[in-house]
LUMLUMDREN-2810 file (N, C-alpha, C; in Angstrom, 1 decimal):
<atoms>
<atom><aa>M</aa><ch>A</ch><at>N</at><xx>16.7</xx><yy>-19.9</yy><zz>4.4</zz></atom>
<atom><aa>M</aa><ch>A</ch><at>CA</at><xx>15.6</xx><yy>-20.1</yy><zz>5.2</zz></atom>
<atom><aa>M</aa><ch>A</ch><at>C</at><xx>15.3</xx><yy>-21.6</yy><zz>5.3</zz></atom>
<atom><aa>L</aa><ch>A</ch><at>N</at><xx>14.8</xx><yy>-22.0</yy><zz>6.5</zz></atom>
<atom><aa>L</aa><ch>A</ch><at>CA</at><xx>14.4</xx><yy>-23.4</yy><zz>6.7</zz></atom>
<atom><aa>L</aa><ch>A</ch><at>C</at><xx>13.0</xx><yy>-23.5</yy><zz>6.1</zz></atom>
<atom><aa>C</aa><ch>A</ch><at>N</at><xx>12.8</xx><yy>-24.6</yy><zz>5.3</zz></atom>
<atom><aa>C</aa><ch>A</ch><at>CA</at><xx>11.5</xx><yy>-24.8</yy><zz>4.7</zz></atom>
<atom><aa>C</aa><ch>A</ch><at>C</at><xx>10.6</xx><yy>-25.5</yy><zz>5.8</zz></atom>
<atom><aa>P</aa><ch>A</ch><at>N</at><xx>9.6</xx><yy>-24.8</yy><zz>6.3</zz></atom>
<atom><aa>P</aa><ch>A</ch><at>CA</at><xx>8.7</xx><yy>-25.4</yy><zz>7.3</zz></atom>
<atom><aa>P</aa><ch>A</ch><at>C</at><xx>8.0</xx><yy>-26.6</yy><zz>6.9</zz></atom>
<atom><aa>V</aa><ch>A</ch><at>N</at><xx>7.7</xx><yy>-26.8</yy><zz>5.6</zz></atom>
<atom><aa>V</aa><ch>A</ch><at>CA</at><xx>7.0</xx><yy>-27.9</yy><zz>5.1</zz></atom>
<atom><aa>V</aa><ch>A</ch><at>C</at><xx>7.9</xx><yy>-29.2</yy><zz>5.3</zz></atom>
<atom><aa>L</aa><ch>A</ch><at>N</at><xx>9.2</xx><yy>-29.1</yy><zz>5.1</zz></atom>
<atom><aa>L</aa><ch>A</ch><at>CA</at><xx>10.1</xx><yy>-30.2</yy><zz>5.2</zz></atom>
<atom><aa>L</aa><ch>A</ch><at>C</at><xx>10.4</xx><yy>-30.4</yy><zz>6.7</zz></atom>
<atom><aa>G</aa><ch>A</ch><at>N</at><xx>10.3</xx><yy>-29.4</yy><zz>7.5</zz></atom>
<atom><aa>G</aa><ch>A</ch><at>CA</at><xx>10.6</xx><yy>-29.5</yy><zz>8.9</zz></atom>
<atom><aa>G</aa><ch>A</ch><at>C</at><xx>12.1</xx><yy>-29.4</yy><zz>9.1</zz></atom>
<atom><aa>P</aa><ch>A</ch><at>N</at><xx>12.4</xx><yy>-29.5</yy><zz>10.4</zz></atom>
<atom><aa>P</aa><ch>A</ch><at>CA</at><xx>13.9</xx><yy>-29.4</yy><zz>10.7</zz></atom>
<atom><aa>P</aa><ch>A</ch><at>C</at><xx>14.6</xx><yy>-30.5</yy><zz>10.2</zz></atom>
<atom><aa>S</aa><ch>A</ch><at>N</at><xx>15.8</xx><yy>-30.2</yy><zz>9.7</zz></atom>
<atom><aa>S</aa><ch>A</ch><at>CA</at><xx>16.6</xx><yy>-31.3</yy><zz>9.0</zz></atom>
<atom><aa>S</aa><ch>A</ch><at>C</at><xx>17.6</xx><yy>-31.9</yy><zz>10.0</zz></atom>
<atom><aa>I</aa><ch>A</ch><at>N</at><xx>17.9</xx><yy>-31.2</yy><zz>11.1</zz></atom>
<atom><aa>I</aa><ch>A</ch><at>CA</at><xx>18.9</xx><yy>-31.7</yy><zz>12.0</zz></atom>
<atom><aa>I</aa><ch>A</ch><at>C</at><xx>18.5</xx><yy>-31.3</yy><zz>13.4</zz></atom>
<atom><aa>Q</aa><ch>A</ch><at>N</at><xx>19.1</xx><yy>-32.0</yy><zz>14.4</zz></atom>
<atom><aa>Q</aa><ch>A</ch><at>CA</at><xx>18.8</xx><yy>-31.7</yy><zz>15.8</zz></atom>
<atom><aa>Q</aa><ch>A</ch><at>C</at><xx>18.9</xx><yy>-30.3</yy><zz>16.2</zz></atom>
<atom><aa>G</aa><ch>A</ch><at>N</at><xx>19.9</xx><yy>-29.6</yy><zz>15.7</zz></atom>
<atom><aa>G</aa><ch>A</ch><at>CA</at><xx>20.2</xx><yy>-28.2</yy><zz>16.0</zz></atom>
<atom><aa>G</aa><ch>A</ch><at>C</at><xx>19.0</xx><yy>-27.3</yy><zz>15.6</zz></atom>
<atom><aa>D</aa><ch>A</ch><at>N</at><xx>18.3</xx><yy>-27.6</yy><zz>14.5</zz></atom>
<atom><aa>D</aa><ch>A</ch><at>CA</at><xx>17.1</xx><yy>-26.9</yy><zz>14.1</zz></atom>
<atom><aa>D</aa><ch>A</ch><at>C</at><xx>16.0</xx><yy>-27.0</yy><zz>15.1</zz></atom>
<atom><aa>M</aa><ch>A</ch><at>N</at><xx>15.8</xx><yy>-28.1</yy><zz>15.7</zz></atom>
<atom><aa>M</aa><ch>A</ch><at>CA</at><xx>14.8</xx><yy>-28.3</yy><zz>16.8</zz></atom>
<atom><aa>M</aa><ch>A</ch><at>C</at><xx>15.2</xx><yy>-27.4</yy><zz>18.0</zz></atom>
<atom><aa>E</aa><ch>A</ch><at>N</at><xx>16.4</xx><yy>-27.4</yy><zz>18.3</zz></atom>
<atom><aa>E</aa><ch>A</ch><at>CA</at><xx>16.9</xx><yy>-26.5</yy><zz>19.4</zz></atom>
<atom><aa>E</aa><ch>A</ch><at>C</at><xx>16.6</xx><yy>-25.1</yy><zz>19.1</zz></atom>
<atom><aa>D</aa><ch>A</ch><at>N</at><xx>16.9</xx><yy>-24.7</yy><zz>17.9</zz></atom>
<atom><aa>D</aa><ch>A</ch><at>CA</at><xx>16.7</xx><yy>-23.3</yy><zz>17.4</zz></atom>
<atom><aa>D</aa><ch>A</ch><at>C</at><xx>15.2</xx><yy>-23.0</yy><zz>17.6</zz></atom>
<atom><aa>M</aa><ch>A</ch><at>N</at><xx>14.3</xx><yy>-23.9</yy><zz>17.2</zz></atom>
<atom><aa>M</aa><ch>A</ch><at>CA</at><xx>12.9</xx><yy>-23.7</yy><zz>17.3</zz></atom>
<atom><aa>M</aa><ch>A</ch><at>C</at><xx>12.4</xx><yy>-23.5</yy><zz>18.7</zz></atom>
<atom><aa>E</aa><ch>A</ch><at>N</at><xx>13.0</xx><yy>-24.3</yy><zz>19.6</zz></atom>
<atom><aa>E</aa><ch>A</ch><at>CA</at><xx>12.7</xx><yy>-24.2</yy><zz>21.0</zz></atom>
<atom><aa>E</aa><ch>A</ch><at>C</at><xx>13.1</xx><yy>-22.8</yy><zz>21.6</zz></atom>
<atom><aa>V</aa><ch>A</ch><at>N</at><xx>14.3</xx><yy>-22.3</yy><zz>21.2</zz></atom>
<atom><aa>V</aa><ch>A</ch><at>CA</at><xx>14.8</xx><yy>-21.0</yy><zz>21.6</zz></atom>
<atom><aa>V</aa><ch>A</ch><at>C</at><xx>13.9</xx><yy>-19.9</yy><zz>21.1</zz></atom>
<atom><aa>L</aa><ch>A</ch><at>N</at><xx>13.5</xx><yy>-20.0</yy><zz>19.8</zz></atom>
<atom><aa>L</aa><ch>A</ch><at>CA</at><xx>12.6</xx><yy>-19.0</yy><zz>19.2</zz></atom>
<atom><aa>L</aa><ch>A</ch><at>C</at><xx>11.2</xx><yy>-19.0</yy><zz>19.9</zz></atom>
<atom><aa>G</aa><ch>A</ch><at>N</at><xx>10.7</xx><yy>-20.2</yy><zz>20.2</zz></atom>
<atom><aa>G</aa><ch>A</ch><at>CA</at><xx>9.4</xx><yy>-20.3</yy><zz>20.9</zz></atom>
<atom><aa>G</aa><ch>A</ch><at>C</at><xx>9.5</xx><yy>-19.7</yy><zz>22.3</zz></atom>
<atom><aa>S</aa><ch>A</ch><at>N</at><xx>10.6</xx><yy>-19.9</yy><zz>23.0</zz></atom>
<atom><aa>S</aa><ch>A</ch><at>CA</at><xx>10.8</xx><yy>-19.4</yy><zz>24.3</zz></atom>
<atom><aa>S</aa><ch>A</ch><at>C</at><xx>10.9</xx><yy>-17.8</yy><zz>24.2</zz></atom>
<atom><aa>A</aa><ch>A</ch><at>N</at><xx>11.6</xx><yy>-17.3</yy><zz>23.3</zz></atom>
<atom><aa>A</aa><ch>A</ch><at>CA</at><xx>11.8</xx><yy>-15.9</yy><zz>23.1</zz></atom>
<atom><aa>A</aa><ch>A</ch><at>C</at><xx>10.4</xx><yy>-15.2</yy><zz>22.8</zz></atom>
<atom><aa>Q</aa><ch>A</ch><at>N</at><xx>9.7</xx><yy>-15.9</yy><zz>21.9</zz></atom>
<atom><aa>Q</aa><ch>A</ch><at>CA</at><xx>8.3</xx><yy>-15.4</yy><zz>21.6</zz></atom>
<atom><aa>Q</aa><ch>A</ch><at>C</at><xx>7.4</xx><yy>-15.3</yy><zz>22.8</zz></atom>
<atom><aa>R</aa><ch>A</ch><at>N</at><xx>7.4</xx><yy>-16.4</yy><zz>23.6</zz></atom>
<atom><aa>R</aa><ch>A</ch><at>CA</at><xx>6.6</xx><yy>-16.4</yy><zz>24.8</zz></atom>
<atom><aa>R</aa><ch>A</ch><at>C</at><xx>7.0</xx><yy>-15.3</yy><zz>25.8</zz></atom>
<atom><aa>R</aa><ch>A</ch><at>N</at><xx>8.4</xx><yy>-15.1</yy><zz>26.0</zz></atom>
<atom><aa>R</aa><ch>A</ch><at>CA</at><xx>8.8</xx><yy>-14.0</yy><zz>26.9</zz></atom>
<atom><aa>R</aa><ch>A</ch><at>C</at><xx>8.4</xx><yy>-12.7</yy><zz>26.4</zz></atom>
<atom><aa>A</aa><ch>A</ch><at>N</at><xx>8.6</xx><yy>-12.4</yy><zz>25.1</zz></atom>
<atom><aa>A</aa><ch>A</ch><at>CA</at><xx>8.2</xx><yy>-11.1</yy><zz>24.5</zz></atom>
<atom><aa>A</aa><ch>A</ch><at>C</at><xx>6.7</xx><yy>-10.9</yy><zz>24.6</zz></atom>
<atom><aa>V</aa><ch>A</ch><at>N</at><xx>5.9</xx><yy>-11.8</yy><zz>24.4</zz></atom>
<atom><aa>V</aa><ch>A</ch><at>CA</at><xx>4.5</xx><yy>-11.7</yy><zz>24.6</zz></atom>
<atom><aa>V</aa><ch>A</ch><at>C</at><xx>4.1</xx><yy>-11.4</yy><zz>26.0</zz></atom>
<atom><aa>E</aa><ch>A</ch><at>N</at><xx>4.8</xx><yy>-12.0</yy><zz>27.0</zz></atom>
<atom><aa>E</aa><ch>A</ch><at>CA</at><xx>4.5</xx><yy>-11.7</yy><zz>28.4</zz></atom>
<atom><aa>E</aa><ch>A</ch><at>C</at><xx>4.9</xx><yy>-10.3</yy><zz>28.8</zz></atom>
<atom><aa>L</aa><ch>A</ch><at>N</at><xx>5.7</xx><yy>-9.6</yy><zz>28.1</zz></atom>
<atom><aa>L</aa><ch>A</ch><at>CA</at><xx>6.1</xx><yy>-8.2</yy><zz>28.4</zz></atom>
<atom><aa>L</aa><ch>A</ch><at>C</at><xx>5.0</xx><yy>-7.2</yy><zz>28.1</zz></atom>
<atom><aa>V</aa><ch>A</ch><at>N</at><xx>4.0</xx><yy>-7.6</yy><zz>27.3</zz></atom>
<atom><aa>V</aa><ch>A</ch><at>CA</at><xx>2.9</xx><yy>-6.7</yy><zz>27.0</zz></atom>
<atom><aa>V</aa><ch>A</ch><at>C</at><xx>2.1</xx><yy>-6.4</yy><zz>28.2</zz></atom>
<atom><aa>T</aa><ch>A</ch><at>N</at><xx>2.0</xx><yy>-5.2</yy><zz>28.6</zz></atom>
<atom><aa>T</aa><ch>A</ch><at>CA</at><xx>1.3</xx><yy>-4.8</yy><zz>29.8</zz></atom>
<atom><aa>T</aa><ch>A</ch><at>C</at><xx>-0.2</xx><yy>-4.9</yy><zz>29.6</zz></atom>
<atom><aa>G</aa><ch>A</ch><at>N</at><xx>-0.9</xx><yy>-5.2</yy><zz>30.7</zz></atom>
<atom><aa>G</aa><ch>A</ch><at>CA</at><xx>-2.4</xx><yy>-5.2</yy><zz>30.7</zz></atom>
<atom><aa>G</aa><ch>A</ch><at>C</at><xx>-2.9</xx><yy>-6.6</yy><zz>30.4</zz></atom>
<atom><aa>L</aa><ch>A</ch><at>N</at><xx>-2.0</xx><yy>-7.5</yy><zz>30.0</zz></atom>
<atom><aa>L</aa><ch>A</ch><at>CA</at><xx>-2.5</xx><yy>-8.9</yy><zz>29.7</zz></atom>
<atom><aa>L</aa><ch>A</ch><at>C</at><xx>-1.7</xx><yy>-9.9</yy><zz>30.5</zz></atom>
<atom><aa>E</aa><ch>A</ch><at>N</at><xx>-1.3</xx><yy>-9.6</yy><zz>31.7</zz></atom>
<atom><aa>E</aa><ch>A</ch><at>CA</at><xx>-0.4</xx><yy>-10.5</yy><zz>32.5</zz></atom>
<atom><aa>E</aa><ch>A</ch><at>C</at><xx>-1.1</xx><yy>-11.8</yy><zz>32.8</zz></atom>
<atom><aa>N</aa><ch>A</ch><at>N</at><xx>-2.4</xx><yy>-11.8</yy><zz>33.1</zz></atom>
<atom><aa>N</aa><ch>A</ch><at>CA</at><xx>-3.1</xx><yy>-13.0</yy><zz>33.6</zz></atom>
<atom><aa>N</aa><ch>A</ch><at>C</at><xx>-3.9</xx><yy>-13.7</yy><zz>32.4</zz></atom>
<atom><aa>T</aa><ch>A</ch><at>N</at><xx>-3.4</xx><yy>-13.5</yy><zz>31.2</zz></atom>
<atom><aa>T</aa><ch>A</ch><at>CA</at><xx>-4.0</xx><yy>-14.1</yy><zz>30.1</zz></atom>
<atom><aa>T</aa><ch>A</ch><at>C</at><xx>-3.1</xx><yy>-15.3</yy><zz>29.6</zz></atom>
<atom><aa>S</aa><ch>A</ch><at>N</at><xx>-3.8</xx><yy>-16.3</yy><zz>29.1</zz></atom>
<atom><aa>S</aa><ch>A</ch><at>CA</at><xx>-3.0</xx><yy>-17.5</yy><zz>28.6</zz></atom>
<atom><aa>S</aa><ch>A</ch><at>C</at><xx>-2.2</xx><yy>-17.1</yy><zz>27.4</zz></atom>
<atom><aa>Y</aa><ch>A</ch><at>N</at><xx>-1.1</xx><yy>-17.9</yy><zz>27.1</zz></atom>
<atom><aa>Y</aa><ch>A</ch><at>CA</at><xx>-0.2</xx><yy>-17.6</yy><zz>26.0</zz></atom>
<atom><aa>Y</aa><ch>A</ch><at>C</at><xx>-1.0</xx><yy>-17.6</yy><zz>24.7</zz></atom>
<atom><aa>K</aa><ch>A</ch><at>N</at><xx>-1.8</xx><yy>-18.6</yy><zz>24.5</zz></atom>
<atom><aa>K</aa><ch>A</ch><at>CA</at><xx>-2.6</xx><yy>-18.7</yy><zz>23.2</zz></atom>
<atom><aa>K</aa><ch>A</ch><at>C</at><xx>-3.5</xx><yy>-17.5</yy><zz>23.0</zz></atom>
<atom><aa>K</aa><ch>A</ch><at>N</at><xx>-4.2</xx><yy>-17.0</yy><zz>24.1</zz></atom>
<atom><aa>K</aa><ch>A</ch><at>CA</at><xx>-5.1</xx><yy>-15.9</yy><zz>24.0</zz></atom>
<atom><aa>K</aa><ch>A</ch><at>C</at><xx>-4.3</xx><yy>-14.6</yy><zz>23.8</zz></atom>
<atom><aa>L</aa><ch>A</ch><at>N</at><xx>-3.1</xx><yy>-14.5</yy><zz>24.4</zz></atom>
<atom><aa>L</aa><ch>A</ch><at>CA</at><xx>-2.2</xx><yy>-13.3</yy><zz>24.2</zz></atom>
<atom><aa>L</aa><ch>A</ch><at>C</at><xx>-1.9</xx><yy>-13.2</yy><zz>22.7</zz></atom>
<atom><aa>L</aa><ch>A</ch><at>N</at><xx>-1.5</xx><yy>-14.4</yy><zz>22.1</zz></atom>
<atom><aa>L</aa><ch>A</ch><at>CA</at><xx>-1.2</xx><yy>-14.3</yy><zz>20.7</zz></atom>
<atom><aa>L</aa><ch>A</ch><at>C</at><xx>-2.4</xx><yy>-13.9</yy><zz>19.9</zz></atom>
<atom><aa>R</aa><ch>A</ch><at>N</at><xx>-3.6</xx><yy>-14.4</yy><zz>20.2</zz></atom>
<atom><aa>R</aa><ch>A</ch><at>CA</at><xx>-4.8</xx><yy>-13.9</yy><zz>19.4</zz></atom>
<atom><aa>R</aa><ch>A</ch><at>C</at><xx>-5.0</xx><yy>-12.4</yy><zz>19.6</zz></atom>
<atom><aa>E</aa><ch>A</ch><at>N</at><xx>-4.9</xx><yy>-12.0</yy><zz>20.9</zz></atom>
<atom><aa>E</aa><ch>A</ch><at>CA</at><xx>-5.1</xx><yy>-10.5</yy><zz>21.2</zz></atom>
<atom><aa>E</aa><ch>A</ch><at>C</at><xx>-4.1</xx><yy>-9.6</yy><zz>20.4</zz></atom>
<atom><aa>L</aa><ch>A</ch><at>N</at><xx>-2.9</xx><yy>-10.1</yy><zz>20.2</zz></atom>
<atom><aa>L</aa><ch>A</ch><at>CA</at><xx>-1.9</xx><yy>-9.3</yy><zz>19.5</zz></atom>
<atom><aa>L</aa><ch>A</ch><at>C</at><xx>-1.9</xx><yy>-9.6</yy><zz>18.0</zz></atom>
<atom><aa>G</aa><ch>A</ch><at>N</at><xx>-2.7</xx><yy>-10.5</yy><zz>17.5</zz></atom>
<atom><aa>G</aa><ch>A</ch><at>CA</at><xx>-2.7</xx><yy>-10.8</yy><zz>16.1</zz></atom>
<atom><aa>G</aa><ch>A</ch><at>C</at><xx>-1.5</xx><yy>-11.6</yy><zz>15.7</zz></atom>
<atom><aa>L</aa><ch>A</ch><at>N</at><xx>-1.0</xx><yy>-12.4</yy><zz>16.6</zz></atom>
<atom><aa>L</aa><ch>A</ch><at>CA</at><xx>0.2</xx><yy>-13.2</yy><zz>16.3</zz></atom>
<atom><aa>L</aa><ch>A</ch><at>C</at><xx>-0.1</xx><yy>-14.7</yy><zz>16.2</zz></atom>
<atom><aa>F</aa><ch>A</ch><at>N</at><xx>0.8</xx><yy>-15.5</yy><zz>15.6</zz></atom>
<atom><aa>F</aa><ch>A</ch><at>CA</at><xx>0.6</xx><yy>-16.9</yy><zz>15.5</zz></atom>
<atom><aa>F</aa><ch>A</ch><at>C</at><xx>1.7</xx><yy>-17.6</yy><zz>16.3</zz></atom>
<atom><aa>S</aa><ch>A</ch><at>N</at><xx>1.5</xx><yy>-18.8</yy><zz>16.8</zz></atom>
<atom><aa>S</aa><ch>A</ch><at>CA</at><xx>2.5</xx><yy>-19.5</yy><zz>17.4</zz></atom>
<atom><aa>S</aa><ch>A</ch><at>C</at><xx>3.4</xx><yy>-20.1</yy><zz>16.3</zz></atom>
<atom><aa>L</aa><ch>A</ch><at>N</at><xx>4.6</xx><yy>-20.5</yy><zz>16.7</zz></atom>
<atom><aa>L</aa><ch>A</ch><at>CA</at><xx>5.5</xx><yy>-21.0</yy><zz>15.7</zz></atom>
<atom><aa>L</aa><ch>A</ch><at>C</at><xx>4.9</xx><yy>-22.2</yy><zz>15.0</zz></atom>
<atom><aa>E</aa><ch>A</ch><at>N</at><xx>4.2</xx><yy>-23.1</yy><zz>15.7</zz></atom>
<atom><aa>E</aa><ch>A</ch><at>CA</at><xx>3.6</xx><yy>-24.2</yy><zz>15.1</zz></atom>
<atom><aa>E</aa><ch>A</ch><at>C</at><xx>2.5</xx><yy>-23.8</yy><zz>14.1</zz></atom>
<atom><aa>E</aa><ch>A</ch><at>N</at><xx>1.7</xx><yy>-22.8</yy><zz>14.4</zz></atom>
<atom><aa>E</aa><ch>A</ch><at>CA</at><xx>0.7</xx><yy>-22.3</yy><zz>13.5</zz></atom>
<atom><aa>E</aa><ch>A</ch><at>C</at><xx>1.4</xx><yy>-21.7</yy><zz>12.2</zz></atom>
<atom><aa>R</aa><ch>A</ch><at>N</at><xx>2.5</xx><yy>-21.0</yy><zz>12.4</zz></atom>
<atom><aa>R</aa><ch>A</ch><at>CA</at><xx>3.2</xx><yy>-20.4</yy><zz>11.3</zz></atom>
<atom><aa>R</aa><ch>A</ch><at>C</at><xx>3.8</xx><yy>-21.5</yy><zz>10.4</zz></atom>
<atom><aa>E</aa><ch>A</ch><at>N</at><xx>4.3</xx><yy>-22.5</yy><zz>11.0</zz></atom>
<atom><aa>E</aa><ch>A</ch><at>CA</at><xx>4.8</xx><yy>-23.6</yy><zz>10.2</zz></atom>
<atom><aa>E</aa><ch>A</ch><at>C</at><xx>3.7</xx><yy>-24.3</yy><zz>9.4</zz></atom>
<atom><aa>A</aa><ch>A</ch><at>N</at><xx>2.5</xx><yy>-24.5</yy><zz>10.0</zz></atom>
<atom><aa>A</aa><ch>A</ch><at>CA</at><xx>1.4</xx><yy>-25.1</yy><zz>9.3</zz></atom>
<atom><aa>A</aa><ch>A</ch><at>C</at><xx>0.9</xx><yy>-24.2</yy><zz>8.1</zz></atom>
<atom><aa>Q</aa><ch>A</ch><at>N</at><xx>1.1</xx><yy>-22.9</yy><zz>8.3</zz></atom>
<atom><aa>Q</aa><ch>A</ch><at>CA</at><xx>0.7</xx><yy>-22.0</yy><zz>7.2</zz></atom>
<atom><aa>Q</aa><ch>A</ch><at>C</at><xx>1.8</xx><yy>-21.9</yy><zz>6.1</zz></atom>
<atom><aa>G</aa><ch>A</ch><at>N</at><xx>2.9</xx><yy>-22.4</yy><zz>6.4</zz></atom>
<atom><aa>G</aa><ch>A</ch><at>CA</at><xx>4.0</xx><yy>-22.4</yy><zz>5.4</zz></atom>
<atom><aa>G</aa><ch>A</ch><at>C</at><xx>4.8</xx><yy>-21.1</yy><zz>5.5</zz></atom>
<atom><aa>T</aa><ch>A</ch><at>N</at><xx>4.7</xx><yy>-20.4</yy><zz>6.6</zz></atom>
<atom><aa>T</aa><ch>A</ch><at>CA</at><xx>5.5</xx><yy>-19.2</yy><zz>6.9</zz></atom>
<atom><aa>T</aa><ch>A</ch><at>C</at><xx>6.8</xx><yy>-19.6</yy><zz>7.4</zz></atom>
<atom><aa>P</aa><ch>A</ch><at>N</at><xx>7.9</xx><yy>-19.1</yy><zz>6.8</zz></atom>
<atom><aa>P</aa><ch>A</ch><at>CA</at><xx>9.3</xx><yy>-19.5</yy><zz>7.4</zz></atom>
<atom><aa>P</aa><ch>A</ch><at>C</at><xx>9.4</xx><yy>-18.9</yy><zz>8.8</zz></atom>
<atom><aa>C</aa><ch>A</ch><at>N</at><xx>9.9</xx><yy>-19.7</yy><zz>9.7</zz></atom>
<atom><aa>C</aa><ch>A</ch><at>CA</at><xx>10.0</xx><yy>-19.3</yy><zz>11.1</zz></atom>
<atom><aa>C</aa><ch>A</ch><at>C</at><xx>11.4</xx><yy>-18.7</yy><zz>11.4</zz></atom>
<atom><aa>H</aa><ch>A</ch><at>N</at><xx>12.4</xx><yy>-19.2</yy><zz>10.7</zz></atom>
<atom><aa>H</aa><ch>A</ch><at>CA</at><xx>13.8</xx><yy>-18.6</yy><zz>11.0</zz></atom>
<atom><aa>H</aa><ch>A</ch><at>C</at><xx>14.7</xx><yy>-19.0</yy><zz>9.9</zz></atom>
<atom><aa>S</aa><ch>A</ch><at>N</at><xx>15.8</xx><yy>-18.3</yy><zz>9.8</zz></atom>
<atom><aa>S</aa><ch>A</ch><at>CA</at><xx>16.8</xx><yy>-18.6</yy><zz>8.8</zz></atom>
<atom><aa>S</aa><ch>A</ch><at>C</at><xx>18.0</xx><yy>-19.3</yy><zz>9.5</zz></atom>
<atom><aa>T</aa><ch>A</ch><at>N</at><xx>18.7</xx><yy>-20.0</yy><zz>8.8</zz></atom>
<atom><aa>T</aa><ch>A</ch><at>CA</at><xx>19.9</xx><yy>-20.6</yy><zz>9.3</zz></atom>
<atom><aa>T</aa><ch>A</ch><at>C</at><xx>21.1</xx><yy>-20.2</yy><zz>8.6</zz></atom>
<atom><aa>T</aa><ch>A</ch><at>N</at><xx>22.3</xx><yy>-20.2</yy><zz>9.2</zz></atom>
<atom><aa>T</aa><ch>A</ch><at>CA</at><xx>23.5</xx><yy>-20.0</yy><zz>8.6</zz></atom>
<atom><aa>T</aa><ch>A</ch><at>C</at><xx>24.4</xx><yy>-21.2</yy><zz>8.6</zz></atom>
<atom><aa>T</aa><ch>A</ch><at>N</at><xx>24.8</xx><yy>-21.7</yy><zz>7.5</zz></atom>
<atom><aa>T</aa><ch>A</ch><at>CA</at><xx>25.6</xx><yy>-22.9</yy><zz>7.5</zz></atom>
<atom><aa>T</aa><ch>A</ch><at>C</at><xx>26.9</xx><yy>-22.7</yy><zz>6.9</zz></atom>
</atoms>
């Protein structure tokens, strides 16, 4: 697991975080009935946190294979 407190250690980790964030946004947009709602509000409605908020809380966002 990548330690969110230390942050990404290499450029590839930042790219991974961007991909994860993009996937999370796409998945949230698939929820029906909330199409015209902002991304942040969608997350609140679904009881989810953005990757940035999860990092701030110390929740691991992804694992890496090296």
